[in-house]
C-alpha positions as CSV (number, residue, x, y, z in Angstrom):
1,M,-62.5,9.6,9.3
2,P,-58.7,10.0,9.7
3,I,-57.3,12.9,11.7
4,I,-53.7,13.8,11.2
5,D,-51.6,15.6,13.7
6,N,-49.8,18.0,11.3
7,Q,-46.8,18.2,13.6
8,T,-46.1,14.5,12.9
9,V,-46.0,15.0,9.1
10,K,-42.5,14.6,7.8
11,P,-41.0,17.9,6.6
12,F,-38.9,18.3,3.5
13,D,-36.4,21.1,3.6
14,L,-35.2,22.5,0.3
15,P,-33.1,25.7,-0.1
16,G,-35.3,28.4,1.4
17,L,-38.5,26.3,1.4
18,N,-40.0,23.9,4.0
19,H,-42.7,21.6,2.7
20,R,-45.2,19.2,4.4
21,T,-48.0,17.3,2.6
22,L,-50.9,17.6,5.1
23,A,-53.3,15.5,2.9
24,G,-52.3,13.4,-0.1
25,P,-52.2,9.9,-1.6
26,E,-50.3,8.7,1.5
27,H,-53.4,9.6,3.5
28,G,-55.9,8.0,1.1
29,M,-56.6,11.1,-1.0
30,K,-57.4,10.4,-4.7
31,N,-58.2,13.8,-6.2
32,L,-56.7,16.4,-3.8
33,E,-53.5,17.3,-2.1
34,V,-53.0,19.9,0.6
35,W,-49.6,21.3,1.2
36,A,-48.2,23.6,4.0
37,Q,-45.1,25.5,3.0
38,T,-42.8,28.1,4.6
39,I,-40.7,30.2,2.2
40,E,-37.8,32.2,3.6
41,A,-37.3,35.9,2.7
42,G,-35.7,36.1,-0.8
43,A,-36.5,32.5,-1.7
44,G,-39.2,31.1,-3.9
45,T,-40.7,28.1,-5.6
46,P,-39.1,27.0,-8.9
47,V,-40.9,28.1,-12.1
48,H,-43.3,25.3,-12.7
49,R,-46.7,24.1,-14.0
50,H,-49.1,21.2,-13.2
51,A,-52.3,20.0,-15.0
52,C,-54.5,20.9,-12.1
53,E,-55.9,24.0,-10.4
54,E,-54.3,25.3,-7.2
55,A,-55.5,27.7,-4.5
56,I,-52.9,29.1,-2.2
57,V,-53.8,30.9,1.1
58,I,-51.1,33.2,2.3
59,L,-51.2,33.2,6.1
60,E,-48.0,35.3,6.7
61,G,-45.7,37.3,4.5
62,N,-45.5,39.2,1.3
63,G,-44.5,38.2,-2.1
64,T,-44.8,38.2,-5.9
65,L,-46.8,35.8,-8.0
66,T,-45.9,35.4,-11.6
67,V,-48.4,33.5,-13.8
68,N,-47.8,33.1,-17.5
69,G,-45.4,36.0,-17.4
70,E,-47.7,38.4,-15.5
71,E,-46.5,39.6,-12.1
72,S,-48.7,40.5,-9.2
73,R,-47.8,41.5,-5.6
74,F,-49.7,40.1,-2.6
75,G,-49.6,40.2,1.2
76,P,-50.9,38.2,4.1
77,N,-54.6,37.1,4.1
78,S,-54.5,36.7,0.3
79,T,-55.7,33.8,-1.8
80,L,-53.8,33.1,-5.0
81,I,-55.7,31.2,-7.8
82,I,-53.5,29.3,-10.2
83,P,-55.3,27.9,-13.3
84,A,-54.5,24.4,-14.6
85,D,-51.3,24.2,-16.6
86,A,-50.3,27.9,-16.0
87,V,-46.5,28.5,-15.7
88,H,-46.1,30.1,-12.3
89,Q,-43.7,31.0,-9.5
90,I,-44.1,32.4,-6.0
91,V,-41.3,34.5,-4.5
92,N,-41.1,35.8,-1.0
93,S,-40.2,39.4,-1.7
94,G,-40.7,40.4,2.0
95,T,-38.3,40.6,4.9
96,T,-39.9,37.8,7.0
97,R,-40.9,34.2,6.3
98,M,-44.0,33.4,4.2
99,V,-46.4,30.8,5.5
100,L,-49.0,29.3,3.1
101,I,-51.4,26.5,2.7
102,A,-52.0,25.2,-0.9
103,A,-54.8,22.9,-2.2
104,L,-54.2,21.2,-5.5
105,S,-56.9,19.3,-7.4
106,M,-54.8,16.3,-8.3
107,A,-53.3,13.4,-6.3
108,P,-50.5,12.8,-6.7
109,V,-49.6,16.2,-8.2
110,K,-47.4,15.8,-11.3
111,V,-45.3,18.9,-11.5
112,R,-43.4,19.9,-14.7
113,H,-40.9,22.6,-15.5
114,A,-42.0,25.5,-17.8
115,D,-40.7,23.5,-20.8
116,N,-42.9,20.5,-19.8
117,Q,-40.1,18.3,-18.6
118,A,-41.0,16.3,-15.5
119,M,-40.0,17.9,-12.1
120,P,-39.6,15.2,-9.5
121,L,-40.8,16.3,-6.1
122,P,-38.6,15.0,-3.2
123,W,-41.7,14.4,-1.0
124,Q,-43.1,12.0,-3.7
125,A,-40.0,9.8,-3.8
126,P,-40.4,6.2,-2.8
127,R,-39.6,5.7,0.9
């Protein structure tokens, strides 16, 4: 059974967002990805969708989740449930960083913009 030291996982820094894939195809996963992300105050994910379910555990921070146009506020120790193919976005509406762990039921996750155009993820680019 592989054990991964999460501190050795390569980070990807995007404007206001730090991403690490803790478990994914590069670790032998075929049907699941686990992501760790930090979102800075005022930043958020792009509006996007994917053909798989996602569960997001908020460890630190406050924010707003928009799913198919419906907005909900959340705080730390919350779990966000995103249905498959739902157009969604997470925004850190707090004053401190947001720390989260996300589990997605697809590997590799194929992310698309709200209009269904492919959204390449920098951490999935060939190395």
